[in-house]
PDB file of N, CA, C and O in Angstrom:
ATOM      1  N   MET A   1     -22.572-131.432 -13.311  1.00  0.00           N
ATOM      2  CA  MET A   1     -22.240-132.870 -13.592  1.00  0.00           C
ATOM      3  C   MET A   1     -23.158-133.388 -14.728  1.00  0.00           C
ATOM      4  O   MET A   1     -24.379-133.237 -14.675  1.00  0.00           O
ATOM      5  N   PRO A   2     -22.539-133.994 -15.742  1.00  0.00           N
ATOM      6  CA  PRO A   2     -23.351-134.631 -16.785  1.00  0.00           C
ATOM      7  C   PRO A   2     -24.076-135.913 -16.274  1.00  0.00           C
ATOM      8  O   PRO A   2     -23.545-136.727 -15.519  1.00  0.00           O
ATOM      9  N   ALA A   3     -25.275-136.003 -16.738  1.00  0.00           N
ATOM     10  CA  ALA A   3     -26.013-137.279 -16.382  1.00  0.00           C
ATOM     11  C   ALA A   3     -25.539-138.455 -17.131  1.00  0.00           C
ATOM     12  O   ALA A   3     -25.076-138.347 -18.266  1.00  0.00           O
ATOM     13  N   GLY A   4     -25.648-139.586 -16.506  1.00  0.00           N
ATOM     14  CA  GLY A   4     -25.233-140.851 -17.164  1.00  0.00           C
ATOM     15  C   GLY A   4     -24.824-141.905 -16.141  1.00  0.00           C
ATOM     16  O   GLY A   4     -24.647-141.595 -14.963  1.00  0.00           O
ATOM     17  N   ASN A   5     -24.690-143.016 -16.542  1.00  0.00           N
ATOM     18  CA  ASN A   5     -24.348-144.085 -15.711  1.00  0.00           C
ATOM     19  C   ASN A   5     -22.788-144.234 -15.738  1.00  0.00           C
ATOM     20  O   ASN A   5     -22.146-144.542 -16.742  1.00  0.00           O
ATOM     21  N   LYS A   6     -22.273-143.978 -14.517  1.00  0.00           N
ATOM     22  CA  LYS A   6     -20.812-143.991 -14.440  1.00  0.00           C
ATOM     23  C   LYS A   6     -20.245-145.362 -14.029  1.00  0.00           C
ATOM     24  O   LYS A   6     -19.039-145.609 -14.053  1.00  0.00           O
ATOM     25  N   SER A   7     -21.204-146.247 -13.647  1.00  0.00           N
ATOM     26  CA  SER A   7     -20.706-147.534 -13.012  1.00  0.00           C
ATOM     27  C   SER A   7     -20.198-148.512 -14.263  1.00  0.00           C
ATOM     28  O   SER A   7     -19.403-149.438 -14.101  1.00  0.00           O
ATOM     29  N   THR A   8     -20.737-148.180 -15.415  1.00  0.00           N
ATOM     30  CA  THR A   8     -20.306-149.132 -16.585  1.00  0.00           C
ATOM     31  C   THR A   8     -19.555-148.431 -17.622  1.00  0.00           C
ATOM     32  O   THR A   8     -20.112-147.645 -18.389  1.00  0.00           O
ATOM     33  N   PRO A   9     -18.299-148.691 -17.669  1.00  0.00           N
ATOM     34  CA  PRO A   9     -17.550-147.915 -18.734  1.00  0.00           C
ATOM     35  C   PRO A   9     -17.845-148.406 -20.125  1.00  0.00           C
ATOM     36  O   PRO A   9     -18.269-149.549 -20.291  1.00  0.00           O
ATOM     37  N   ARG A  10     -17.652-147.650 -21.049  1.00  0.00           N
ATOM     38  CA  ARG A  10     -17.932-148.029 -22.506  1.00  0.00           C
ATOM     39  C   ARG A  10     -16.928-148.915 -23.014  1.00  0.00           C
ATOM     40  O   ARG A  10     -15.751-148.730 -22.703  1.00  0.00           O
ATOM     41  N   LYS A  11     -17.290-149.919 -23.813  1.00  0.00           N
ATOM     42  CA  LYS A  11     -16.334-150.737 -24.373  1.00  0.00           C
ATOM     43  C   LYS A  11     -16.102-150.429 -25.802  1.00  0.00           C
ATOM     44  O   LYS A  11     -17.036-150.014 -26.488  1.00  0.00           O
ATOM     45  N   ALA A  12     -14.962-150.596 -26.280  1.00  0.00           N
ATOM     46  CA  ALA A  12     -14.668-150.248 -27.713  1.00  0.00           C
ATOM     47  C   ALA A  12     -15.220-151.377 -28.660  1.00  0.00           C
ATOM     48  O   ALA A  12     -15.535-151.110 -29.820  1.00  0.00           O
ATOM     49  N   SER A  13     -15.327-152.609 -28.152  1.00  0.00           N
ATOM     50  CA  SER A  13     -15.816-153.745 -28.923  1.00  0.00           C
ATOM     51  C   SER A  13     -16.554-154.672 -27.985  1.00  0.00           C
ATOM     52  O   SER A  13     -16.267-154.731 -26.789  1.00  0.00           O
ATOM     53  N   GLY A  14     -17.493-155.383 -28.534  1.00  0.00           N
ATOM     54  CA  GLY A  14     -18.311-156.279 -27.738  1.00  0.00           C
ATOM     55  C   GLY A  14     -17.650-157.563 -27.547  1.00  0.00           C
ATOM     56  O   GLY A  14     -18.012-158.336 -26.660  1.00  0.00           O
ATOM     57  N   ARG A  15     -16.587-157.844 -28.436  1.00  0.00           N
ATOM     58  CA  ARG A  15     -15.934-159.173 -28.261  1.00  0.00           C
ATOM     59  C   ARG A  15     -14.984-159.171 -27.162  1.00  0.00           C
ATOM     60  O   ARG A  15     -14.239-158.219 -26.929  1.00  0.00           O
ATOM     61  N   LYS A  16     -15.020-160.305 -26.452  1.00  0.00           N
ATOM     62  CA  LYS A  16     -14.143-160.498 -25.278  1.00  0.00           C
ATOM     63  C   LYS A  16     -12.733-161.059 -25.772  1.00  0.00           C
ATOM     64  O   LYS A  16     -11.679-160.709 -25.242  1.00  0.00           O
ATOM     65  N   TYR A  17     -12.803-161.936 -26.806  1.00  0.00           N
ATOM     66  CA  TYR A  17     -11.604-162.544 -27.508  1.00  0.00           C
ATOM     67  C   TYR A  17     -11.628-162.101 -28.901  1.00  0.00           C
ATOM     68  O   TYR A  17     -12.703-162.033 -29.497  1.00  0.00           O
ATOM     69  N   SER A  18     -10.496-161.788 -29.477  1.00  0.00           N
ATOM     70  CA  SER A  18     -10.410-161.432 -30.848  1.00  0.00           C
ATOM     71  C   SER A  18     -10.648-162.602 -31.768  1.00  0.00           C
ATOM     72  O   SER A  18     -10.553-163.755 -31.346  1.00  0.00           O
ATOM     73  N   LYS A  19     -10.950-162.330 -32.993  1.00  0.00           N
ATOM     74  CA  LYS A  19     -11.198-163.415 -33.940  1.00  0.00           C
ATOM     75  C   LYS A  19      -9.935-164.277 -34.120  1.00  0.00           C
ATOM     76  O   LYS A  19     -10.048-165.497 -34.242  1.00  0.00           O
ATOM     77  N   GLY A  20      -8.774-163.691 -34.139  1.00  0.00           N
ATOM     78  CA  GLY A  20      -7.538-164.399 -34.360  1.00  0.00           C
ATOM     79  C   GLY A  20      -7.342-165.333 -33.188  1.00  0.00           C
ATOM     80  O   GLY A  20      -6.854-166.442 -33.406  1.00  0.00           O
ATOM     81  N   ALA A  21      -7.687-164.974 -31.949  1.00  0.00           N
ATOM     82  CA  ALA A  21      -7.578-165.821 -30.769  1.00  0.00           C
ATOM     83  C   ALA A  21      -8.565-167.071 -30.914  1.00  0.00           C
ATOM     84  O   ALA A  21      -8.192-168.214 -30.653  1.00  0.00           O
ATOM     85  N   SER A  22      -9.731-166.789 -31.309  1.00  0.00           N
ATOM     86  CA  SER A  22     -10.715-167.917 -31.582  1.00  0.00           C
ATOM     87  C   SER A  22     -10.307-168.889 -32.623  1.00  0.00           C
ATOM     88  O   SER A  22     -10.609-170.079 -32.536  1.00  0.00           O
ATOM     89  N   LYS A  23      -9.582-168.366 -33.665  1.00  0.00           N
ATOM     90  CA  LYS A  23      -9.158-169.198 -34.730  1.00  0.00           C
ATOM     91  C   LYS A  23      -7.989-170.058 -34.240  1.00  0.00           C
ATOM     92  O   LYS A  23      -7.922-171.242 -34.571  1.00  0.00           O
ATOM     93  N   LEU A  24      -7.019-169.456 -33.416  1.00  0.00           N
ATOM     94  CA  LEU A  24      -5.865-170.208 -32.905  1.00  0.00           C
ATOM     95  C   LEU A  24      -6.408-171.243 -32.004  1.00  0.00           C
ATOM     96  O   LEU A  24      -5.989-172.391 -32.149  1.00  0.00           O
ATOM     97  N   VAL A  25      -7.291-170.990 -31.087  1.00  0.00           N
ATOM     98  CA  VAL A  25      -7.777-171.971 -30.130  1.00  0.00           C
ATOM     99  C   VAL A  25      -8.491-173.119 -30.952  1.00  0.00           C
ATOM    100  O   VAL A  25      -8.392-174.267 -30.520  1.00  0.00           O
ATOM    101  N   GLY A  26      -9.197-172.881 -32.099  1.00  0.00           N
ATOM    102  CA  GLY A  26      -9.776-173.895 -32.819  1.00  0.00           C
ATOM    103  C   GLY A  26      -8.708-174.810 -33.521  1.00  0.00           C
ATOM    104  O   GLY A  26      -8.864-176.022 -33.671  1.00  0.00           O
ATOM    105  N   GLU A  27      -7.618-174.108 -33.930  1.00  0.00           N
ATOM    106  CA  GLU A  27      -6.625-174.928 -34.505  1.00  0.00           C
ATOM    107  C   GLU A  27      -5.928-175.867 -33.471  1.00  0.00           C
ATOM    108  O   GLU A  27      -5.531-176.976 -33.829  1.00  0.00           O
ATOM    109  N   VAL A  28      -5.780-175.433 -32.211  1.00  0.00           N
ATOM    110  CA  VAL A  28      -5.227-176.195 -31.175  1.00  0.00           C
ATOM    111  C   VAL A  28      -6.090-177.288 -30.824  1.00  0.00           C
ATOM    112  O   VAL A  28      -5.574-178.356 -30.495  1.00  0.00           O
ATOM    113  N   LEU A  29      -7.430-177.148 -30.856  1.00  0.00           N
ATOM    114  CA  LEU A  29      -8.374-178.191 -30.626  1.00  0.00           C
ATOM    115  C   LEU A  29      -8.354-179.345 -31.609  1.00  0.00           C
ATOM    116  O   LEU A  29      -8.573-180.520 -31.313  1.00  0.00           O
ATOM    117  N   GLN A  30      -8.050-178.851 -32.878  1.00  0.00           N
ATOM    118  CA  GLN A  30      -7.947-179.811 -33.939  1.00  0.00           C
ATOM    119  C   GLN A  30      -6.637-180.606 -33.786  1.00  0.00           C
ATOM    120  O   GLN A  30      -6.589-181.785 -34.135  1.00  0.00           O
ATOM    121  N   ARG A  31      -5.581-179.971 -33.269  1.00  0.00           N
ATOM    122  CA  ARG A  31      -4.338-180.739 -33.043  1.00  0.00           C
ATOM    123  C   ARG A  31      -4.557-181.759 -31.811  1.00  0.00           C
ATOM    124  O   ARG A  31      -3.972-182.842 -31.788  1.00  0.00           O
ATOM    125  N   MET A  32      -5.343-181.390 -30.896  1.00  0.00           N
ATOM    126  CA  MET A  32      -5.683-182.283 -29.841  1.00  0.00           C
ATOM    127  C   MET A  32      -6.487-183.576 -30.219  1.00  0.00           C
ATOM    128  O   MET A  32      -6.270-184.682 -29.725  1.00  0.00           O
ATOM    129  N   LYS A  33      -7.432-183.298 -31.148  1.00  0.00           N
ATOM    130  CA  LYS A  33      -8.222-184.415 -31.691  1.00  0.00           C
ATOM    131  C   LYS A  33      -7.379-185.379 -32.504  1.00  0.00           C
ATOM    132  O   LYS A  33      -7.623-186.586 -32.516  1.00  0.00           O
ATOM    133  N   GLN A  34      -6.344-184.804 -33.209  1.00  0.00           N
ATOM    134  CA  GLN A  34      -5.506-185.591 -34.068  1.00  0.00           C
ATOM    135  C   GLN A  34      -4.489-186.359 -33.071  1.00  0.00           C
ATOM    136  O   GLN A  34      -3.856-187.333 -33.477  1.00  0.00           O
ATOM    137  N   GLY A  35      -4.376-185.929 -31.886  1.00  0.00           N
ATOM    138  CA  GLY A  35      -3.339-186.600 -31.019  1.00  0.00           C
ATOM    139  C   GLY A  35      -2.000-186.077 -31.065  1.00  0.00           C
ATOM    140  O   GLY A  35      -1.070-186.747 -30.614  1.00  0.00           O
ATOM    141  N   THR A  36      -1.809-184.888 -31.593  1.00  0.00           N
ATOM    142  CA  THR A  36      -0.425-184.356 -31.905  1.00  0.00           C
ATOM    143  C   THR A  36      -0.155-183.147 -30.890  1.00  0.00           C
ATOM    144  O   THR A  36       0.931-182.569 -30.923  1.00  0.00           O
ATOM    145  N   LEU A  37      -1.106-182.790 -30.035  1.00  0.00           N
ATOM    146  CA  LEU A  37      -0.934-181.648 -29.152  1.00  0.00           C
ATOM    147  C   LEU A  37      -0.320-182.225 -27.882  1.00  0.00           C
ATOM    148  O   LEU A  37      -0.818-183.178 -27.282  1.00  0.00           O
ATOM    149  N   ARG A  38       0.863-181.551 -27.484  1.00  0.00           N
ATOM    150  CA  ARG A  38       1.532-181.949 -26.354  1.00  0.00           C
ATOM    151  C   ARG A  38       1.805-180.784 -25.426  1.00  0.00           C
ATOM    152  O   ARG A  38       1.917-179.641 -25.870  1.00  0.00           O
ATOM    153  N   SER A  39       1.913-181.066 -24.145  1.00  0.00           N
ATOM    154  CA  SER A  39       1.995-180.035 -23.145  1.00  0.00           C
ATOM    155  C   SER A  39       3.448-179.810 -22.669  1.00  0.00           C
ATOM    156  O   SER A  39       4.318-180.641 -22.928  1.00  0.00           O
ATOM    157  N   GLY A  40       3.688-178.766 -22.025  1.00  0.00           N
ATOM    158  CA  GLY A  40       5.010-178.548 -21.328  1.00  0.00           C
ATOM    159  C   GLY A  40       5.965-177.938 -22.293  1.00  0.00           C
ATOM    160  O   GLY A  40       5.663-177.784 -23.476  1.00  0.00           O
ATOM    161  N   PRO A  41       7.180-177.572 -21.767  1.00  0.00           N
ATOM    162  CA  PRO A  41       8.223-177.043 -22.571  1.00  0.00           C
ATOM    163  C   PRO A  41       8.619-178.080 -23.674  1.00  0.00           C
ATOM    164  O   PRO A  41       8.873-179.243 -23.359  1.00  0.00           O
ATOM    165  N   SER A  42       8.664-177.680 -24.868  1.00  0.00           N
ATOM    166  CA  SER A  42       9.172-178.650 -26.008  1.00  0.00           C
ATOM    167  C   SER A  42       8.371-179.954 -26.087  1.00  0.00           C
ATOM    168  O   SER A  42       8.852-180.963 -26.601  1.00  0.00           O
ATOM    169  N   GLY A  43       7.115-179.909 -25.556  1.00  0.00           N
ATOM    170  CA  GLY A  43       6.293-181.064 -25.632  1.00  0.00           C
ATOM    171  C   GLY A  43       6.645-182.201 -24.674  1.00  0.00           C
ATOM    172  O   GLY A  43       6.181-183.323 -24.875  1.00  0.00           O
ATOM    173  N   HIS A  44       7.408-181.962 -23.693  1.00  0.00           N
ATOM    174  CA  HIS A  44       7.894-183.126 -22.824  1.00  0.00           C
ATOM    175  C   HIS A  44       6.948-183.401 -21.732  1.00  0.00           C
ATOM    176  O   HIS A  44       7.225-184.257 -20.891  1.00  0.00           O
ATOM    177  N   GLY A  45       5.750-182.672 -21.684  1.00  0.00           N
ATOM    178  CA  GLY A  45       4.804-182.987 -20.733  1.00  0.00           C
ATOM    179  C   GLY A  45       3.846-184.116 -20.977  1.00  0.00           C
ATOM    180  O   GLY A  45       3.068-184.519 -20.112  1.00  0.00           O
ATOM    181  N   GLY A  46       3.933-184.617 -22.205  1.00  0.00           N
ATOM    182  CA  GLY A  46       2.982-185.746 -22.657  1.00  0.00           C
ATOM    183  C   GLY A  46       1.861-185.141 -23.502  1.00  0.00           C
ATOM    184  O   GLY A  46       1.759-183.932 -23.712  1.00  0.00           O
ATOM    185  N   ARG A  47       1.037-186.063 -23.965  1.00  0.00           N
ATOM    186  CA  ARG A  47      -0.008-185.767 -24.894  1.00  0.00           C
ATOM    187  C   ARG A  47      -1.187-185.180 -24.006  1.00  0.00           C
ATOM    188  O   ARG A  47      -1.484-185.597 -22.887  1.00  0.00           O
ATOM    189  N   VAL A  48      -1.785-184.186 -24.660  1.00  0.00           N
ATOM    190  CA  VAL A  48      -2.945-183.464 -23.988  1.00  0.00           C
ATOM    191  C   VAL A  48      -4.247-184.271 -24.289  1.00  0.00           C
ATOM    192  O   VAL A  48      -4.581-184.485 -25.454  1.00  0.00           O
ATOM    193  N   LYS A  49      -4.981-184.717 -23.224  1.00  0.00           N
ATOM    194  CA  LYS A  49      -6.248-185.469 -23.339  1.00  0.00           C
ATOM    195  C   LYS A  49      -7.464-184.609 -23.007  1.00  0.00           C
ATOM    196  O   LYS A  49      -8.571-184.875 -23.477  1.00  0.00           O
ATOM    197  N   SER A  50      -7.240-183.535 -22.158  1.00  0.00           N
ATOM    198  CA  SER A  50      -8.286-182.671 -21.722  1.00  0.00           C
ATOM    199  C   SER A  50      -8.715-181.527 -22.636  1.00  0.00           C
ATOM    200  O   SER A  50      -7.843-180.771 -23.063  1.00  0.00           O
ATOM    201  N   ARG A  51      -9.924-181.354 -22.951  1.00  0.00           N
ATOM    202  CA  ARG A  51     -10.350-180.181 -23.739  1.00  0.00           C
ATOM    203  C   ARG A  51     -10.054-178.903 -23.035  1.00  0.00           C
ATOM    204  O   ARG A  51      -9.646-177.951 -23.701  1.00  0.00           O
ATOM    205  N   GLU A  52     -10.224-178.792 -21.723  1.00  0.00           N
ATOM    206  CA  GLU A  52      -9.897-177.559 -21.014  1.00  0.00           C
ATOM    207  C   GLU A  52      -8.378-177.230 -21.081  1.00  0.00           C
ATOM    208  O   GLU A  52      -7.979-176.077 -21.246  1.00  0.00           O
ATOM    209  N   GLN A  53      -7.582-178.258 -20.949  1.00  0.00           N
ATOM    210  CA  GLN A  53      -6.128-177.942 -21.064  1.00  0.00           C
ATOM    211  C   GLN A  53      -5.789-177.548 -22.612  1.00  0.00           C
ATOM    212  O   GLN A  53      -4.868-176.771 -22.864  1.00  0.00           O
ATOM    213  N   ALA A  54      -6.486-178.057 -23.492  1.00  0.00           N
ATOM    214  CA  ALA A  54      -6.213-177.641 -24.877  1.00  0.00           C
ATOM    215  C   ALA A  54      -6.563-176.246 -25.120  1.00  0.00           C
ATOM    216  O   ALA A  54      -5.825-175.540 -25.807  1.00  0.00           O
ATOM    217  N   ILE A  55      -7.757-175.756 -24.548  1.00  0.00           N
ATOM    218  CA  ILE A  55      -8.210-174.421 -24.695  1.00  0.00           C
ATOM    219  C   ILE A  55      -7.221-173.477 -23.920  1.00  0.00           C
ATOM    220  O   ILE A  55      -6.938-172.379 -24.400  1.00  0.00           O
ATOM    221  N   ALA A  56      -6.725-173.874 -22.794  1.00  0.00           N
ATOM    222  CA  ALA A  56      -5.733-173.006 -22.103  1.00  0.00           C
ATOM    223  C   ALA A  56      -4.488-172.879 -22.794  1.00  0.00           C
ATOM    224  O   ALA A  56      -3.855-171.825 -22.743  1.00  0.00           O
ATOM    225  N   ILE A  57      -4.056-173.956 -23.491  1.00  0.00           N
ATOM    226  CA  ILE A  57      -2.772-173.878 -24.384  1.00  0.00           C
ATOM    227  C   ILE A  57      -3.087-172.910 -25.520  1.00  0.00           C
ATOM    228  O   ILE A  57      -2.245-172.083 -25.869  1.00  0.00           O
ATOM    229  N   GLY A  58      -4.263-172.994 -26.095  1.00  0.00           N
ATOM    230  CA  GLY A  58      -4.491-172.079 -27.247  1.00  0.00           C
ATOM    231  C   GLY A  58      -4.564-170.737 -26.848  1.00  0.00           C
ATOM    232  O   GLY A  58      -3.974-169.900 -27.531  1.00  0.00           O
ATOM    233  N   LEU A  59      -5.212-170.385 -25.822  1.00  0.00           N
ATOM    234  CA  LEU A  59      -5.226-169.098 -25.294  1.00  0.00           C
ATOM    235  C   LEU A  59      -3.875-168.474 -24.886  1.00  0.00           C
ATOM    236  O   LEU A  59      -3.596-167.291 -25.078  1.00  0.00           O
ATOM    237  N   SER A  60      -3.095-169.344 -24.330  1.00  0.00           N
ATOM    238  CA  SER A  60      -1.650-168.945 -23.985  1.00  0.00           C
ATOM    239  C   SER A  60      -0.901-168.589 -25.177  1.00  0.00           C
ATOM    240  O   SER A  60      -0.144-167.619 -25.184  1.00  0.00           O
ATOM    241  N   GLU A  61      -1.101-169.409 -26.284  1.00  0.00           N
ATOM    242  CA  GLU A  61      -0.365-169.169 -27.560  1.00  0.00           C
ATOM    243  C   GLU A  61      -0.910-167.836 -28.209  1.00  0.00           C
ATOM    244  O   GLU A  61      -0.162-167.058 -28.802  1.00  0.00           O
ATOM    245  N   ALA A  62      -2.177-167.641 -28.065  1.00  0.00           N
ATOM    246  CA  ALA A  62      -2.720-166.444 -28.630  1.00  0.00           C
ATOM    247  C   ALA A  62      -2.218-165.095 -27.856  1.00  0.00           C
ATOM    248  O   ALA A  62      -2.049-164.044 -28.474  1.00  0.00           O
ATOM    249  N   ARG A  63      -2.016-165.201 -26.586  1.00  0.00           N
ATOM    250  CA  ARG A  63      -1.492-164.125 -25.771  1.00  0.00           C
ATOM    251  C   ARG A  63      -0.126-163.858 -26.227  1.00  0.00           C
ATOM    252  O   ARG A  63       0.259-162.695 -26.347  1.00  0.00           O
ATOM    253  N   LYS A  64       0.705-164.952 -26.514  1.00  0.00           N
ATOM    254  CA  LYS A  64       2.061-164.796 -26.976  1.00  0.00           C
ATOM    255  C   LYS A  64       2.217-163.990 -28.259  1.00  0.00           C
ATOM    256  O   LYS A  64       3.119-163.182 -28.478  1.00  0.00           O
ATOM    257  N   LYS A  65       1.150-164.336 -29.132  1.00  0.00           N
ATOM    258  CA  LYS A  65       1.156-163.712 -30.516  1.00  0.00           C
ATOM    259  C   LYS A  65       0.564-162.296 -30.472  1.00  0.00           C
ATOM    260  O   LYS A  65       0.522-161.633 -31.508  1.00  0.00           O
ATOM    261  N   GLY A  66       0.102-161.808 -29.299  1.00  0.00           N
ATOM    262  CA  GLY A  66      -0.460-160.415 -29.163  1.00  0.00           C
ATOM    263  C   GLY A  66      -1.926-160.290 -29.493  1.00  0.00           C
ATOM    264  O   GLY A  66      -2.412-159.176 -29.683  1.00  0.00           O
ATOM    265  N   ALA A  67      -2.683-161.442 -29.571  1.00  0.00           N
ATOM    266  CA  ALA A  67      -4.103-161.328 -29.806  1.00  0.00           C
ATOM    267  C   ALA A  67      -4.838-160.813 -28.576  1.00  0.00           C
ATOM    268  O   ALA A  67      -4.337-160.893 -27.455  1.00  0.00           O
ATOM    269  N   LYS A  68      -6.025-160.286 -28.806  1.00  0.00           N
ATOM    270  CA  LYS A  68      -6.840-159.707 -27.712  1.00  0.00           C
ATOM    271  C   LYS A  68      -7.450-160.926 -26.897  1.00  0.00           C
ATOM    272  O   LYS A  68      -8.361-161.642 -27.312  1.00  0.00           O
ATOM    273  N   VAL A  69      -6.829-161.047 -25.717  1.00  0.00           N
ATOM    274  CA  VAL A  69      -7.287-162.121 -24.821  1.00  0.00           C
ATOM    275  C   VAL A  69      -7.360-161.551 -23.499  1.00  0.00           C
ATOM    276  O   VAL A  69      -6.400-160.875 -23.128  1.00  0.00           O
ATOM    277  N   PRO A  70      -8.367-161.717 -22.710  1.00  0.00           N
ATOM    278  CA  PRO A  70      -8.363-161.294 -21.305  1.00  0.00           C
ATOM    279  C   PRO A  70      -7.245-161.948 -20.492  1.00  0.00           C
ATOM    280  O   PRO A  70      -6.851-163.084 -20.753  1.00  0.00           O
ATOM    281  N   ARG A  71      -6.724-161.176 -19.463  1.00  0.00           N
ATOM    282  CA  ARG A  71      -5.670-161.742 -18.682  1.00  0.00           C
ATOM    283  C   ARG A  71      -6.097-162.955 -17.925  1.00  0.00           C
ATOM    284  O   ARG A  71      -7.287-163.141 -17.668  1.00  0.00           O
ATOM    285  N   LYS A  72      -5.158-163.785 -17.562  1.00  0.00           N
ATOM    286  CA  LYS A  72      -5.456-164.863 -16.757  1.00  0.00           C
ATOM    287  C   LYS A  72      -5.990-164.522 -15.309  1.00  0.00           C
ATOM    288  O   LYS A  72      -5.606-163.502 -14.737  1.00  0.00           O
ATOM    289  N   ARG A  73      -6.862-165.381 -14.744  1.00  0.00           N
ATOM    290  CA  ARG A  73      -7.490-165.042 -13.402  1.00  0.00           C
ATOM    291  C   ARG A  73      -6.427-165.553 -12.452  1.00  0.00           C
ATOM    292  O   ARG A  73      -5.761-166.564 -12.678  1.00  0.00           O
ATOM    293  N   ARG A  74      -6.310-164.787 -11.367  1.00  0.00           N
ATOM    294  CA  ARG A  74      -5.369-165.245 -10.327  1.00  0.00           C
ATOM    295  C   ARG A  74      -5.972-166.351  -9.528  1.00  0.00           C
ATOM    296  O   ARG A  74      -7.178-166.295  -9.289  1.00  0.00           O
ATOM    297  N   PRO A  75      -5.234-167.385  -9.075  1.00  0.00           N
ATOM    298  CA  PRO A  75      -5.804-168.367  -8.302  1.00  0.00           C
ATOM    299  C   PRO A  75      -6.179-167.855  -6.903  1.00  0.00           C
ATOM    300  O   PRO A  75      -5.516-166.971  -6.359  1.00  0.00           O
ATOM    301  N   VAL A  76      -7.212-168.401  -6.349  1.00  0.00           N
ATOM    302  CA  VAL A  76      -7.685-167.900  -5.035  1.00  0.00           C
ATOM    303  C   VAL A  76      -6.996-168.580  -3.904  1.00  0.00           C
ATOM    304  O   VAL A  76      -7.273-168.279  -2.742  1.00  0.00           O
TER     305      VAL A  76
END
């Protein structure tokens, strides 16, 4: 058996989120600050006021575009 630490697999890249995903989240945060970011289907959920909600929307859009974003955590 070869020696080595088997408990930690090698990662291809140290980044958890791709650069494109980070850029998209930044753009969404700018839309929130301008007051044009809306939630829900077709924006019928109202204006987004929470920073956390804006980040979640940005990550969701990044996933849809195929950017490297970790999958959502399952609720406990």
